[in-house]
N, CA, C and O of each residue as an XYZ file, in Angstrom:
260
protein
N      18.506     25.108     20.128
C      19.713     24.362     19.912
C      20.845     24.931     20.769
O      21.642     24.186     21.339
N      20.900     26.240     20.849
C      21.932     26.854     21.689
C      21.720     26.498     23.159
O      22.685     26.285     23.893
N      20.474     26.435     23.584
C      20.187     26.046     24.967
C      20.666     24.629     25.252
O      21.274     24.373     26.292
N      20.398     23.718     24.342
C      20.820     22.329     24.526
C      22.335     22.246     24.617
O      22.868     21.558     25.486
N      23.026     22.938     23.731
C      24.490     22.944     23.753
C      25.000     23.516     25.078
O      25.862     22.925     25.729
N      24.462     24.663     25.465
C      24.913     25.312     26.698
C      24.670     24.435     27.922
O      25.554     24.294     28.767
N      23.501     23.855     28.023
C      23.188     22.988     29.166
C      24.142     21.795     29.219
O      24.624     21.436     30.293
N      24.417     21.182     28.071
C      25.311     20.021     28.028
C      26.724     20.405     28.456
O      27.397     19.626     29.131
N      27.171     21.570     28.079
C      28.518     22.009     28.430
C      28.596     22.483     29.881
O      29.545     22.145     30.588
N      27.629     23.244     30.325
C      27.644     23.783     31.681
C      27.553     22.669     32.717
O      28.258     22.684     33.725
N      26.682     21.711     32.458
C      26.452     20.663     33.448
C      27.195     19.375     33.123
O      26.858     18.313     33.648
N      28.204     19.464     32.261
C      29.121     18.371     31.948
C      28.434     17.113     31.417
O      28.912     16.000     31.636
N      27.330     17.293     30.731
C      26.660     16.146     30.138
C      27.287     15.753     28.823
O      27.209     14.597     28.406
N      27.911     16.716     28.168
C      28.586     16.471     26.903
C      27.636     16.136     25.773
O      26.418     16.248     25.911
N      28.212     15.721     24.649
C      27.412     15.446     23.454
C      26.324     14.390     23.670
O      25.242     14.498     23.091
N      26.591     13.381     24.485
C      25.581     12.345     24.721
C      24.332     12.942     25.365
O      23.213     12.613     24.972
N      24.521     13.814     26.348
C      23.383     14.467     26.998
C      22.663     15.384     26.019
O      21.434     15.457     26.022
N      23.418     16.078     25.190
C      22.807     16.964     24.197
C      21.973     16.166     23.211
O      20.874     16.583     22.846
N      22.490     15.011     22.771
C      21.714     14.171     21.846
C      20.440     13.665     22.510
O      19.398     13.562     21.863
N      20.523     13.349     23.800
C      19.342     12.909     24.540
C      18.291     14.026     24.567
O      17.107     13.770     24.352
N      18.724     15.255     24.828
C      17.809     16.402     24.888
C      17.286     16.798     23.514
O      16.252     17.459     23.410
N      17.970     16.411     22.489
C      17.565     16.774     21.132
C      16.159     16.278     20.822
O      15.461     16.873     20.000
N      15.740     15.212     21.460
C      14.394     14.690     21.214
C      13.310     15.673     21.644
O      12.155     15.533     21.241
N      13.670     16.672     22.460
C      12.725     17.690     22.897
C      12.558     18.824     21.886
O      11.677     19.672     22.030
N      13.406     18.830     20.872
C      13.380     19.889     19.856
C      12.611     19.378     18.643
O      12.897     18.293     18.136
N      11.645     20.148     18.182
C      10.890     19.717     17.013
C      11.829     19.644     15.806
O      12.817     20.373     15.718
N      11.501     18.764     14.903
C      12.356     18.566     13.721
C      12.524     19.853     12.931
O      13.554     20.047     12.285
N      11.531     20.737     12.970
C      11.597     21.979     12.205
C      12.524     23.018     12.824
O      12.778     24.057     12.215
N      13.037     22.752     14.034
C      13.903     23.708     14.720
C      15.325     23.203     14.900
O      16.084     23.780     15.679
N      15.697     22.164     14.216
C      17.016     21.550     14.408
C      18.103     22.248     13.589
O      17.839     22.856     12.551
N      19.322     22.139     14.089
C      20.473     22.831     13.506
C      20.720     22.443     12.055
O      21.136     23.280     11.254
N      20.471     21.195     11.712
C      20.778     20.754     10.350
C      19.891     21.391      9.286
O      20.181     21.278      8.096
N      18.818     22.055      9.694
C      17.932     22.711      8.744
C      18.344     24.150      8.431
O      17.736     24.803      7.583
N      19.360     24.633      9.107
C      19.822     26.008      8.876
C      20.266     26.177      7.423
O      21.063     25.392      6.909
N      19.740     27.206      6.775
C      20.119     27.495      5.389
C      21.233     28.532      5.302
O      21.668     28.901      4.211
N      21.688     28.995      6.459
C      22.761     29.990      6.565
C      22.414     31.314      5.894
O      23.281     31.993      5.343
N      21.129     31.671      5.951
C      20.691     32.939      5.352
C      21.074     34.147      6.210
O      21.201     35.261      5.701
N      21.257     33.918      7.518
C      21.669     34.995      8.409
C      20.537     35.848      8.956
O      20.793     36.791      9.704
N      19.289     35.544      8.604
C      18.158     36.342      9.086
C      18.082     36.336     10.604
O      17.750     37.357     11.207
N      18.384     35.210     11.232
C      18.334     35.117     12.695
C      19.392     36.020     13.340
O      19.161     36.593     14.405
N      20.534     36.139     12.698
C      21.609     36.971     13.240
C      21.234     38.445     13.207
O      21.601     39.204     14.103
N      20.504     38.848     12.174
C      20.061     40.241     12.075
C      19.077     40.585     13.186
O      19.014     41.732     13.628
N      18.309     39.595     13.638
C      17.309     39.810     14.677
C      17.844     39.614     16.090
O      17.193     40.011     17.057
N      18.997     39.019     16.219
C      19.538     38.677     17.537
C      20.016     39.931     18.278
O      20.923     40.619     17.808
N      19.410     40.230     19.434
C      19.823     41.424     20.181
C      21.220     41.301     20.783
O      21.846     42.310     21.109
N      21.717     40.057     20.935
C      23.048     39.851     21.502
C      24.124     39.759     20.418
O      25.306     39.610     20.728
N      23.724     39.847     19.169
C      24.653     39.796     18.021
C      25.483     38.510     18.017
O      26.678     38.527     17.723
N      24.828     37.400     18.347
C      25.488     36.093     18.344
C      25.636     35.621     16.900
O      24.723     35.787     16.091
N      26.772     35.041     16.585
C      27.014     34.473     15.248
C      26.288     33.116     15.180
O      26.919     32.060     15.227
N      24.972     33.167     15.072
C      24.130     31.982     15.175
C      24.459     30.955     14.104
O      24.512     29.761     14.397
N      24.678     31.388     12.887
C      24.980     30.456     11.799
C      26.231     29.647     12.136
O      26.246     28.427     11.967
N      27.267     30.312     12.606
C      28.497     29.609     12.994
C      28.237     28.645     14.146
O      28.730     27.517     14.144
N      27.465     29.093     15.122
C      27.176     28.242     16.270
C      26.348     27.025     15.882
O      26.567     25.939     16.416
N      25.406     27.187     14.964
C      24.613     26.036     14.541
C      25.485     24.990     13.853
O      25.252     23.790     14.003
N      26.482     25.437     13.104
C      27.435     24.498     12.489
C      28.215     23.750     13.573
O      28.370     22.531     13.507
N      28.701     24.490     14.567
C      29.459     23.877     15.664
C      28.587     22.893     16.443
O      29.049     21.818     16.825
N      27.346     23.256     16.673
C      26.441     22.387     17.412
C      26.168     21.109     16.624
O      26.119     20.021     17.197
N      25.994     21.239     15.337
C      25.769     20.061     14.495
C      26.959     19.100     14.610
O      26.767     17.889     14.722
N      28.166     19.625     14.585
C      29.362     18.800     14.730
C      29.446     18.218     16.143
O      29.823     17.059     16.317
N      29.102     19.008     17.130
C      29.111     18.575     18.526
C      28.172     17.396     18.731
O      28.520     16.430     19.411
N      26.989     17.473     18.147
C      26.009     16.404     18.281
C      26.457     15.129     17.567
O      26.039     14.031     17.937
N      27.293     15.267     16.560
C      27.746     14.109     15.795
C      28.890     13.357     16.484
O      29.182     12.220     16.114
N      29.537     13.967     17.473
C      30.660     13.330     18.165
C      30.192     12.034     18.815
O      29.182     12.008     19.519
N      30.931     10.971     18.573
C      30.639      9.708     19.212
C      29.520      8.905     18.579
O      29.109      7.883     19.129
N      29.021      9.342     17.443
C      27.959      8.588     16.785
C      28.532      7.387     16.076
O      27.791      6.623     15.459
């Protein structure tokens, strides 16, 4: 999900491009399934606030729907 967001922002595709790429992500890996348990953040070597980013990405994907 972070890759899709980053690609859409870097290459100026915006939310529409991100929604198009979303079809490449299996349903079991989508942002809306995040339970906000934080387990991914504990494992992240870059210490990214993944839970916060997944919320932002979910909102980003909803823009223009």
